[in-house]
N, C-alpha and C positions, 0 to 999 in steps of 0.2 A: 327270444320270444318262445315258449314252450306250445302255446299255441297256436292254431293256424291262422295268419293274417289274412287269407282269403278275401274276407268279408271287408277289410278295411283299406287294404292299398290296390291302387290298380296295376293291371299287368306291364302296361307300356306309357312310358319308356321304362326298359328294364330297371328293376330296383335291386341293389345290392347292398350288403354291410359294407362300410369304409372307415377307415379309420387312419391316425398316423401314429407312430409310435418314436419316442425318446426317452431318456433317462433324464430325473430331476434331483435335483437338491436344493433342500429349502423351498421346496414350492416353485422352482425356477428350473425352465429349461437348459441343460447344459452339453446333452450329446444326444442325435440325431443325425438325418441324414447332412445337413450341411458340415456339421464338426469332420463328419465322416469323410465326406467329399474333400474336405480342408487338408485334413490329413495324408487320405491318399493323394493328393496334389503336391502336397510337400514332400512327400517320399519320392513322386516322380521328377518333380523339378530339384529339391536341395533348396528350396528358398519359399520362404512365408508370402513374399512380395510378387513373385511370379506365379503362385498358387493361387492367391488372391485376385489377381488379373485375368486369370484363366479361368474364375468364377464369377468376374464381373463384378467382385467384392472391393470394397476400399481397403487400403493396408490397414488402416487402423482398426477397422471392425475384424480383419483375420487375426491381428495381434491382439485384439481383446478375447476374440475366440480361444486362442491359444494360451492366453493369460490365464482365462478360466479353466479350462481344460487341466492345464498343469498344477492351478491351485485345489483341485478337486481330486488330483492323484496322488497317491504316495512318493512316486517318483516320477521326474518330469515326461510328459508325453511327445514332446518338442522340445529340442535341444538346441538354440540358436549357437552361431560362430560368430563373432565379429570380425571385421577387418580382413586383414591378411591380403596378398596380390592382386587378387581376383576378387576382393568384396569378401561381405560376408556369406553366410549360407545357413540351412536350418536341416537338421535330420529328426525323423521320426524314430520312437526307441520301440524296443520290443515289446513293451507294455502298449504302447499305442498301437502296434499290429494286433496283438491280442486281443483289445477292445475294438478294434475296428472287425475281425473274425467274430466274435461275441455278438455285435450289433447285427451283423448280417445274417447269423443263424437264428437270432432274435426275430429279426425284420421275416425269415422264412416261416416260422413256426406261427407269426402273427397272421401272415399272409392266410397259410391254412385254415388258421381259425376263423378270419373273415368269410373265407370261400365256405367253409362249412355253415357259418349261420347264415350266408346267404342262401344255401340249401335249404335251412330249416325255415325261410319264410313261408316255403309252400305256397309260393304264388302259383 
């Protein structure tokens, strides 16, 4: 809003501009806070299953997110390993780390934008 909202909005409780941020493909969300957290937890645990448990997410949902991310990237973001003496596991790629960093910086810029717009409410 370029004009003052003083005459429209009440001062209390404090009003602020807020929003969520994610990336979309074909009008569908595919990369935001949830997938970022999932990738970070896969990196920590080495396991899609363990990452899902820590997020209180079903393994099926986690696997669907991983599949969607891998489908939308040139190279896989998560590389599953099957079998072996200690079972399988998964790792995230350098591209996944780059995307996590990009999203983190994008969120910082978005937060600054929201704070500035809140100041512009002129309440």
